[in-house]
PyMOL CGO cylinders between C-alpha atoms (Angstrom):
from pymol import cmd
from pymol.cgo import CYLINDER

trace = [
    CYLINDER, 38.08, 4.72, 19.76, 37.78, 1.67, 18.88, 0.3, 1, 1, 1, 1, 1, 1,
    CYLINDER, 37.78, 1.67, 18.88, 35.33, 0.92, 21.73, 0.3, 1, 1, 1, 1, 1, 1,
    CYLINDER, 35.33, 0.92, 21.73, 33.27, 3.86, 20.61, 0.3, 1, 1, 1, 1, 1, 1,
    CYLINDER, 33.27, 3.86, 20.61, 32.75, 2.64, 17.39, 0.3, 1, 1, 1, 1, 1, 1,
    CYLINDER, 32.75, 2.64, 17.39, 30.25, 0.28, 17.53, 0.3, 1, 1, 1, 1, 1, 1,
    CYLINDER, 30.25, 0.28, 17.53, 28.43, 2.08, 20.26, 0.3, 1, 1, 1, 1, 1, 1,
    CYLINDER, 28.43, 2.08, 20.26, 28.33, 4.86, 16.91, 0.3, 1, 1, 1, 1, 1, 1,
    CYLINDER, 28.33, 4.86, 16.91, 27.08, 2.54, 14.39, 0.3, 1, 1, 1, 1, 1, 1,
    CYLINDER, 27.08, 2.54, 14.39, 24.15, 1.41, 16.99, 0.3, 1, 1, 1, 1, 1, 1,
    CYLINDER, 24.15, 1.41, 16.99, 23.05, 5.08, 17.42, 0.3, 1, 1, 1, 1, 1, 1,
    CYLINDER, 23.05, 5.08, 17.42, 23.22, 5.33, 13.16, 0.3, 1, 1, 1, 1, 1, 1,
    CYLINDER, 23.22, 5.33, 13.16, 21.20, 2.33, 12.66, 0.3, 1, 1, 1, 1, 1, 1,
    CYLINDER, 21.20, 2.33, 12.66, 18.72, 2.99, 14.96, 0.3, 1, 1, 1, 1, 1, 1,
    CYLINDER, 18.72, 2.99, 14.96, 18.56, 6.46, 13.97, 0.3, 1, 1, 1, 1, 1, 1,
    CYLINDER, 18.56, 6.46, 13.97, 18.13, 5.22, 10.48, 0.3, 1, 1, 1, 1, 1, 1,
    CYLINDER, 18.13, 5.22, 10.48, 15.47, 2.46, 11.23, 0.3, 1, 1, 1, 1, 1, 1,
    CYLINDER, 15.47, 2.46, 11.23, 13.45, 4.97, 12.74, 0.3, 1, 1, 1, 1, 1, 1,
    CYLINDER, 13.45, 4.97, 12.74, 13.83, 7.73, 9.74, 0.3, 1, 1, 1, 1, 1, 1,
    CYLINDER, 13.83, 7.73, 9.74, 12.07, 4.56, 7.67, 0.3, 1, 1, 1, 1, 1, 1,
    CYLINDER, 12.07, 4.56, 7.67, 9.08, 4.04, 10.11, 0.3, 1, 1, 1, 1, 1, 1,
    CYLINDER, 9.08, 4.04, 10.11, 5.94, 5.27, 9.05, 0.3, 1, 1, 1, 1, 1, 1,
    CYLINDER, 5.94, 5.27, 9.05, 7.53, 6.87, 5.84, 0.3, 1, 1, 1, 1, 1, 1,
    CYLINDER, 7.53, 6.87, 5.84, 5.90, 6.76, 2.43, 0.3, 1, 1, 1, 1, 1, 1,
    CYLINDER, 5.90, 6.76, 2.43, 7.81, 5.13, -0.61, 0.3, 1, 1, 1, 1, 1, 1,
    CYLINDER, 7.81, 5.13, -0.61, 7.76, 6.05, -4.09, 0.3, 1, 1, 1, 1, 1, 1,
    CYLINDER, 7.76, 6.05, -4.09, 9.39, 3.94, -6.36, 0.3, 1, 1, 1, 1, 1, 1,
    CYLINDER, 9.39, 3.94, -6.36, 8.72, 4.25, -9.90, 0.3, 1, 1, 1, 1, 1, 1,
    CYLINDER, 8.72, 4.25, -9.90, 5.01, 3.98, -10.62, 0.3, 1, 1, 1, 1, 1, 1,
    CYLINDER, 5.01, 3.98, -10.62, 3.90, 2.50, -6.94, 0.3, 1, 1, 1, 1, 1, 1,
    CYLINDER, 3.90, 2.50, -6.94, 3.74, 4.02, -3.81, 0.3, 1, 1, 1, 1, 1, 1,
    CYLINDER, 3.74, 4.02, -3.81, 4.02, 2.05, -0.54, 0.3, 1, 1, 1, 1, 1, 1,
    CYLINDER, 4.02, 2.05, -0.54, 3.07, 3.57, 3.15, 0.3, 1, 1, 1, 1, 1, 1,
    CYLINDER, 3.07, 3.57, 3.15, 3.04, 1.32, 6.84, 0.3, 1, 1, 1, 1, 1, 1,
    CYLINDER, 3.04, 1.32, 6.84, -0.59, 0.38, 5.71, 0.3, 1, 1, 1, 1, 1, 1,
    CYLINDER, -0.59, 0.38, 5.71, -1.27, 0.51, 1.83, 0.3, 1, 1, 1, 1, 1, 1,
    CYLINDER, -1.27, 0.51, 1.83, 0.48, -0.41, -1.13, 0.3, 1, 1, 1, 1, 1, 1,
    CYLINDER, 0.48, -0.41, -1.13, -0.62, 1.18, -4.59, 0.3, 1, 1, 1, 1, 1, 1,
    CYLINDER, -0.62, 1.18, -4.59, 0.53, 0.50, -7.93, 0.3, 1, 1, 1, 1, 1, 1,
    CYLINDER, 0.53, 0.50, -7.93, 0.08, 1.88, -11.05, 0.3, 1, 1, 1, 1, 1, 1,
    CYLINDER, 0.08, 1.88, -11.05, -0.15, -0.58, -14.48, 0.3, 1, 1, 1, 1, 1, 1,
    CYLINDER, -0.15, -0.58, -14.48, -0.17, 1.03, -18.28, 0.3, 1, 1, 1, 1, 1, 1,
    CYLINDER, -0.17, 1.03, -18.28, -2.73, -1.30, -20.57, 0.3, 1, 1, 1, 1, 1, 1,
    CYLINDER, -2.73, -1.30, -20.57, -1.68, -0.73, -24.04, 0.3, 1, 1, 1, 1, 1, 1,
    CYLINDER, -1.68, -0.73, -24.04, -1.45, 3.29, -24.83, 0.3, 1, 1, 1, 1, 1, 1,
    CYLINDER, -1.45, 3.29, -24.83, -4.38, 5.49, -23.30, 0.3, 1, 1, 1, 1, 1, 1,
    CYLINDER, -4.38, 5.49, -23.30, -5.37, 3.14, -20.36, 0.3, 1, 1, 1, 1, 1, 1,
    CYLINDER, -5.37, 3.14, -20.36, -3.93, 2.35, -17.05, 0.3, 1, 1, 1, 1, 1, 1,
    CYLINDER, -3.93, 2.35, -17.05, -4.82, 0.83, -13.76, 0.3, 1, 1, 1, 1, 1, 1,
    CYLINDER, -4.82, 0.83, -13.76, -4.67, 1.74, -10.37, 0.3, 1, 1, 1, 1, 1, 1,
    CYLINDER, -4.67, 1.74, -10.37, -3.79, -1.25, -7.76, 0.3, 1, 1, 1, 1, 1, 1,
    CYLINDER, -3.79, -1.25, -7.76, -4.47, -0.75, -4.27, 0.3, 1, 1, 1, 1, 1, 1,
    CYLINDER, -4.47, -0.75, -4.27, -4.18, -3.21, -1.74, 0.3, 1, 1, 1, 1, 1, 1,
    CYLINDER, -4.18, -3.21, -1.74, -4.34, -2.48, 2.52, 0.3, 1, 1, 1, 1, 1, 1,
    CYLINDER, -4.34, -2.48, 2.52, -2.02, -4.35, 3.97, 0.3, 1, 1, 1, 1, 1, 1,
    CYLINDER, -2.02, -4.35, 3.97, -3.12, -4.73, 6.95, 0.3, 1, 1, 1, 1, 1, 1,
    CYLINDER, -3.12, -4.73, 6.95, -6.28, -6.31, 6.04, 0.3, 1, 1, 1, 1, 1, 1,
    CYLINDER, -6.28, -6.31, 6.04, -5.72, -7.88, 2.28, 0.3, 1, 1, 1, 1, 1, 1,
    CYLINDER, -5.72, -7.88, 2.28, -8.50, -5.76, 1.10, 0.3, 1, 1, 1, 1, 1, 1,
    CYLINDER, -8.50, -5.76, 1.10, -7.27, -5.38, -3.03, 0.3, 1, 1, 1, 1, 1, 1,
    CYLINDER, -7.27, -5.38, -3.03, -9.20, -3.02, -5.58, 0.3, 1, 1, 1, 1, 1, 1,
    CYLINDER, -9.20, -3.02, -5.58, -7.90, -2.64, -9.25, 0.3, 1, 1, 1, 1, 1, 1,
    CYLINDER, -7.90, -2.64, -9.25, -9.85, 0.45, -11.14, 0.3, 1, 1, 1, 1, 1, 1,
    CYLINDER, -9.85, 0.45, -11.14, -9.16, 1.37, -14.73, 0.3, 1, 1, 1, 1, 1, 1,
    CYLINDER, -9.16, 1.37, -14.73, -8.94, 4.72, -16.33, 0.3, 1, 1, 1, 1, 1, 1,
    CYLINDER, -8.94, 4.72, -16.33, -8.16, 6.78, -19.40, 0.3, 1, 1, 1, 1, 1, 1,
    CYLINDER, -8.16, 6.78, -19.40, -4.58, 7.52, -19.67, 0.3, 1, 1, 1, 1, 1, 1,
    CYLINDER, -4.58, 7.52, -19.67, -5.74, 10.95, -21.94, 0.3, 1, 1, 1, 1, 1, 1,
    CYLINDER, -5.74, 10.95, -21.94, -3.00, 9.85, -24.44, 0.3, 1, 1, 1, 1, 1, 1,
    CYLINDER, -3.00, 9.85, -24.44, -0.20, 9.85, -21.54, 0.3, 1, 1, 1, 1, 1, 1,
    CYLINDER, -0.20, 9.85, -21.54, 2.36, 7.09, -20.98, 0.3, 1, 1, 1, 1, 1, 1,
    CYLINDER, 2.36, 7.09, -20.98, 3.99, 5.67, -18.02, 0.3, 1, 1, 1, 1, 1, 1,
    CYLINDER, 3.99, 5.67, -18.02, 1.74, 7.22, -14.97, 0.3, 1, 1, 1, 1, 1, 1,
    CYLINDER, 1.74, 7.22, -14.97, 3.26, 7.26, -12.22, 0.3, 1, 1, 1, 1, 1, 1,
    CYLINDER, 3.26, 7.26, -12.22, 2.60, 8.51, -8.59, 0.3, 1, 1, 1, 1, 1, 1,
    CYLINDER, 2.60, 8.51, -8.59, 3.12, 11.93, -7.61, 0.3, 1, 1, 1, 1, 1, 1,
    CYLINDER, 3.12, 11.93, -7.61, 1.49, 12.20, -4.15, 0.3, 1, 1, 1, 1, 1, 1,
    CYLINDER, 1.49, 12.20, -4.15, -0.38, 10.24, -1.99, 0.3, 1, 1, 1, 1, 1, 1,
    CYLINDER, -0.38, 10.24, -1.99, -2.20, 11.53, 0.95, 0.3, 1, 1, 1, 1, 1, 1,
    CYLINDER, -2.20, 11.53, 0.95, -5.00, 10.24, 3.52, 0.3, 1, 1, 1, 1, 1, 1,
    CYLINDER, -5.00, 10.24, 3.52, -7.67, 12.82, 4.63, 0.3, 1, 1, 1, 1, 1, 1,
    CYLINDER, -7.67, 12.82, 4.63, -11.48, 12.93, 5.71, 0.3, 1, 1, 1, 1, 1, 1,
    CYLINDER, -11.48, 12.93, 5.71, -14.08, 14.22, 3.97, 0.3, 1, 1, 1, 1, 1, 1,
    CYLINDER, -14.08, 14.22, 3.97, -17.77, 14.63, 4.98, 0.3, 1, 1, 1, 1, 1, 1,
    CYLINDER, -17.77, 14.63, 4.98, -17.17, 12.46, 7.95, 0.3, 1, 1, 1, 1, 1, 1,
    CYLINDER, -17.17, 12.46, 7.95, -15.24, 9.58, 6.13, 0.3, 1, 1, 1, 1, 1, 1,
    CYLINDER, -15.24, 9.58, 6.13, -11.84, 8.46, 5.77, 0.3, 1, 1, 1, 1, 1, 1,
    CYLINDER, -11.84, 8.46, 5.77, -10.04, 8.58, 1.90, 0.3, 1, 1, 1, 1, 1, 1,
    CYLINDER, -10.04, 8.58, 1.90, -6.84, 8.06, 0.12, 0.3, 1, 1, 1, 1, 1, 1,
    CYLINDER, -6.84, 8.06, 0.12, -6.30, 11.08, -2.44, 0.3, 1, 1, 1, 1, 1, 1,
    CYLINDER, -6.30, 11.08, -2.44, -3.48, 9.59, -5.02, 0.3, 1, 1, 1, 1, 1, 1,
    CYLINDER, -3.48, 9.59, -5.02, -1.99, 12.20, -7.85, 0.3, 1, 1, 1, 1, 1, 1,
    CYLINDER, -1.99, 12.20, -7.85, -0.80, 10.72, -10.74, 0.3, 1, 1, 1, 1, 1, 1,
    CYLINDER, -0.80, 10.72, -10.74, 1.46, 12.19, -13.17, 0.3, 1, 1, 1, 1, 1, 1,
    CYLINDER, 1.46, 12.19, -13.17, 1.72, 11.56, -16.79, 0.3, 1, 1, 1, 1, 1, 1,
    CYLINDER, 1.72, 11.56, -16.79, 5.31, 12.39, -18.13, 0.3, 1, 1, 1, 1, 1, 1,
    CYLINDER, 5.31, 12.39, -18.13, 4.09, 13.29, -22.10, 0.3, 1, 1, 1, 1, 1, 1,
    CYLINDER, 4.09, 13.29, -22.10, 7.22, 12.79, -24.43, 0.3, 1, 1, 1, 1, 1, 1,
    CYLINDER, 7.22, 12.79, -24.43, 5.91, 16.27, -25.97, 0.3, 1, 1, 1, 1, 1, 1,
    CYLINDER, 5.91, 16.27, -25.97, 8.29, 19.08, -27.61, 0.3, 1, 1, 1, 1, 1, 1,
    CYLINDER, 8.29, 19.08, -27.61, 5.98, 21.94, -25.73, 0.3, 1, 1, 1, 1, 1, 1,
    CYLINDER, 5.98, 21.94, -25.73, 6.87, 22.52, -22.09, 0.3, 1, 1, 1, 1, 1, 1,
    CYLINDER, 6.87, 22.52, -22.09, 2.88, 22.83, -21.43, 0.3, 1, 1, 1, 1, 1, 1,
    CYLINDER, 2.88, 22.83, -21.43, 2.41, 19.23, -22.33, 0.3, 1, 1, 1, 1, 1, 1,
    CYLINDER, 2.41, 19.23, -22.33, 5.15, 17.93, -20.25, 0.3, 1, 1, 1, 1, 1, 1,
    CYLINDER, 5.15, 17.93, -20.25, 3.07, 16.37, -17.98, 0.3, 1, 1, 1, 1, 1, 1,
    CYLINDER, 3.07, 16.37, -17.98, -0.90, 15.90, -16.58, 0.3, 1, 1, 1, 1, 1, 1,
    CYLINDER, -0.90, 15.90, -16.58, -1.73, 15.86, -13.71, 0.3, 1, 1, 1, 1, 1, 1,
    CYLINDER, -1.73, 15.86, -13.71, -4.71, 14.38, -12.66, 0.3, 1, 1, 1, 1, 1, 1,
    CYLINDER, -4.71, 14.38, -12.66, -5.87, 13.24, -8.76, 0.3, 1, 1, 1, 1, 1, 1,
    CYLINDER, -5.87, 13.24, -8.76, -8.22, 10.16, -7.58, 0.3, 1, 1, 1, 1, 1, 1,
    CYLINDER, -8.22, 10.16, -7.58, -10.23, 9.87, -4.39, 0.3, 1, 1, 1, 1, 1, 1,
    CYLINDER, -10.23, 9.87, -4.39, -10.71, 6.77, -3.32, 0.3, 1, 1, 1, 1, 1, 1,
    CYLINDER, -10.71, 6.77, -3.32, -12.91, 5.27, 0.04, 0.3, 1, 1, 1, 1, 1, 1,
    CYLINDER, -12.91, 5.27, 0.04, -10.21, 3.83, 2.81, 0.3, 1, 1, 1, 1, 1, 1,
    CYLINDER, -10.21, 3.83, 2.81, -13.15, 1.58, 4.00, 0.3, 1, 1, 1, 1, 1, 1,
    CYLINDER, -13.15, 1.58, 4.00, -13.71, -0.30, 0.52, 0.3, 1, 1, 1, 1, 1, 1,
    CYLINDER, -13.71, -0.30, 0.52, -10.95, 1.00, -1.89, 0.3, 1, 1, 1, 1, 1, 1,
    CYLINDER, -10.95, 1.00, -1.89, -13.44, 2.12, -3.97, 0.3, 1, 1, 1, 1, 1, 1,
    CYLINDER, -13.44, 2.12, -3.97, -13.23, 5.42, -6.42, 0.3, 1, 1, 1, 1, 1, 1,
    CYLINDER, -13.23, 5.42, -6.42, -15.09, 8.25, -5.10, 0.3, 1, 1, 1, 1, 1, 1,
    CYLINDER, -15.09, 8.25, -5.10, -14.39, 11.20, -7.74, 0.3, 1, 1, 1, 1, 1, 1,
    CYLINDER, -14.39, 11.20, -7.74, -11.31, 12.42, -10.10, 0.3, 1, 1, 1, 1, 1, 1,
    CYLINDER, -11.31, 12.42, -10.10, -10.30, 15.84, -10.90, 0.3, 1, 1, 1, 1, 1, 1,
    CYLINDER, -10.30, 15.84, -10.90, -7.51, 17.46, -13.25, 0.3, 1, 1, 1, 1, 1, 1,
    CYLINDER, -7.51, 17.46, -13.25, -5.19, 18.78, -11.47, 0.3, 1, 1, 1, 1, 1, 1,
    CYLINDER, -5.19, 18.78, -11.47, -2.85, 18.48, -8.28, 0.3, 1, 1, 1, 1, 1, 1,
    CYLINDER, -2.85, 18.48, -8.28, -3.70, 17.52, -4.60, 0.3, 1, 1, 1, 1, 1, 1,
    CYLINDER, -3.70, 17.52, -4.60, -1.59, 20.52, -3.99, 0.3, 1, 1, 1, 1, 1, 1,
    CYLINDER, -1.59, 20.52, -3.99, -4.92, 22.29, -6.07, 0.3, 1, 1, 1, 1, 1, 1,
    CYLINDER, -4.92, 22.29, -6.07, -7.29, 20.86, -3.60, 0.3, 1, 1, 1, 1, 1, 1,
    CYLINDER, -7.29, 20.86, -3.60, -9.30, 22.25, -0.51, 0.3, 1, 1, 1, 1, 1, 1,
    CYLINDER, -9.30, 22.25, -0.51, -8.30, 19.99, 2.11, 0.3, 1, 1, 1, 1, 1, 1,
    CYLINDER, -8.30, 19.99, 2.11, -12.07, 20.42, 3.68, 0.3, 1, 1, 1, 1, 1, 1,
    CYLINDER, -12.07, 20.42, 3.68, -15.61, 20.56, 2.91, 0.3, 1, 1, 1, 1, 1, 1,
    CYLINDER, -15.61, 20.56, 2.91, -16.10, 24.55, 1.61, 0.3, 1, 1, 1, 1, 1, 1,
    CYLINDER, -16.10, 24.55, 1.61, -18.94, 24.93, 4.54, 0.3, 1, 1, 1, 1, 1, 1,
    CYLINDER, -18.94, 24.93, 4.54, -15.74, 24.69, 6.93, 0.3, 1, 1, 1, 1, 1, 1,
    CYLINDER, -15.74, 24.69, 6.93, -14.63, 28.40, 5.74, 0.3, 1, 1, 1, 1, 1, 1,
    CYLINDER, -14.63, 28.40, 5.74, -16.15, 31.56, 6.37, 0.3, 1, 1, 1, 1, 1, 1,
    CYLINDER, -16.15, 31.56, 6.37, -17.21, 33.35, 3.33, 0.3, 1, 1, 1, 1, 1, 1,
    CYLINDER, -17.21, 33.35, 3.33, -14.27, 35.93, 3.37, 0.3, 1, 1, 1, 1, 1, 1,
    CYLINDER, -14.27, 35.93, 3.37, -11.74, 32.73, 3.47, 0.3, 1, 1, 1, 1, 1, 1,
    CYLINDER, -11.74, 32.73, 3.47, -13.06, 31.25, 0.53, 0.3, 1, 1, 1, 1, 1, 1,
    CYLINDER, -13.06, 31.25, 0.53, -11.24, 33.73, -1.94, 0.3, 1, 1, 1, 1, 1, 1,
    CYLINDER, -11.24, 33.73, -1.94, -7.77, 32.29, -0.35, 0.3, 1, 1, 1, 1, 1, 1,
    CYLINDER, -7.77, 32.29, -0.35, -9.05, 28.59, -0.85, 0.3, 1, 1, 1, 1, 1, 1,
    CYLINDER, -9.05, 28.59, -0.85, -6.98, 26.61, -3.83, 0.3, 1, 1, 1, 1, 1, 1,
    CYLINDER, -6.98, 26.61, -3.83, -9.47, 26.43, -6.99, 0.3, 1, 1, 1, 1, 1, 1,
    CYLINDER, -9.47, 26.43, -6.99, -10.48, 22.81, -6.30, 0.3, 1, 1, 1, 1, 1, 1,
    CYLINDER, -10.48, 22.81, -6.30, -12.98, 22.22, -3.44, 0.3, 1, 1, 1, 1, 1, 1,
    CYLINDER, -12.98, 22.22, -3.44, -14.87, 18.92, -2.15, 0.3, 1, 1, 1, 1, 1, 1,
    CYLINDER, -14.87, 18.92, -2.15, -18.74, 19.20, -2.11, 0.3, 1, 1, 1, 1, 1, 1,
    CYLINDER, -18.74, 19.20, -2.11, -20.28, 17.00, 0.32, 0.3, 1, 1, 1, 1, 1, 1,
    CYLINDER, -20.28, 17.00, 0.32, -23.40, 15.25, -1.01, 0.3, 1, 1, 1, 1, 1, 1,
    CYLINDER, -23.40, 15.25, -1.01, -25.59, 14.92, 2.26, 0.3, 1, 1, 1, 1, 1, 1,
    CYLINDER, -25.59, 14.92, 2.26, -27.08, 11.46, 2.57, 0.3, 1, 1, 1, 1, 1, 1,
    CYLINDER, -27.08, 11.46, 2.57, -25.51, 9.92, -0.55, 0.3, 1, 1, 1, 1, 1, 1,
    CYLINDER, -25.51, 9.92, -0.55, -23.70, 6.90, 0.94, 0.3, 1, 1, 1, 1, 1, 1,
    CYLINDER, -23.70, 6.90, 0.94, -22.49, 5.47, -2.51, 0.3, 1, 1, 1, 1, 1, 1,
    CYLINDER, -22.49, 5.47, -2.51, -20.46, 8.68, -3.16, 0.3, 1, 1, 1, 1, 1, 1,
    CYLINDER, -20.46, 8.68, -3.16, -20.10, 11.31, -0.22, 0.3, 1, 1, 1, 1, 1, 1,
    CYLINDER, -20.10, 11.31, -0.22, -18.32, 13.92, -1.82, 0.3, 1, 1, 1, 1, 1, 1,
    CYLINDER, -18.32, 13.92, -1.82, -17.60, 15.33, -5.08, 0.3, 1, 1, 1, 1, 1, 1,
    CYLINDER, -17.60, 15.33, -5.08, -14.91, 17.44, -6.41, 0.3, 1, 1, 1, 1, 1, 1,
    CYLINDER, -14.91, 17.44, -6.41, -15.70, 20.84, -7.99, 0.3, 1, 1, 1, 1, 1, 1,
    CYLINDER, -15.70, 20.84, -7.99, -14.03, 24.16, -9.53, 0.3, 1, 1, 1, 1, 1, 1,
    CYLINDER, -14.03, 24.16, -9.53, -14.50, 27.31, -8.72, 0.3, 1, 1, 1, 1, 1, 1,
    CYLINDER, -14.50, 27.31, -8.72, -13.89, 29.71, -10.93, 0.3, 1, 1, 1, 1, 1, 1,
    CYLINDER, -13.89, 29.71, -10.93, -11.65, 32.29, -9.73, 0.3, 1, 1, 1, 1, 1, 1,
    CYLINDER, -11.65, 32.29, -9.73, -12.22, 35.94, -10.38, 0.3, 1, 1, 1, 1, 1, 1,
]
cmd.load_cgo(trace, "trace")
């Protein structure tokens, strides 16, 4: 039994190390992946900054946004995706309002940053789960009713802003 203990410990440590590789870590107002670090920093009452760092290239960018009167913004979900032939970073930010009415307990907004230069492309009200993760043109008309309410519309020939979010009104 004593001989097996070091072997068991090694197997356990290798398993733990394997789980940690490639994971996204949410730590309060920050998100970290193996390639990217995102920090949310409050600026007074009604503003906050999203600071992005590409850990592979060292590229950094900061963007300031209105916090809609909310306080203590924190990340909710992060996805790296591709829209309109361009890689993007999508970050949903949760504002945990301190409010007595349940409908105001949190506000979610999703921000899209171009992966190549970390510039903001567009933002939309709602969590990442409410966004169709591909261009509308990729679906047959019969499938459109099943898509989430927020969609991506490609802006052909526009390098500054290759897409924009739009909300599809439900029937």
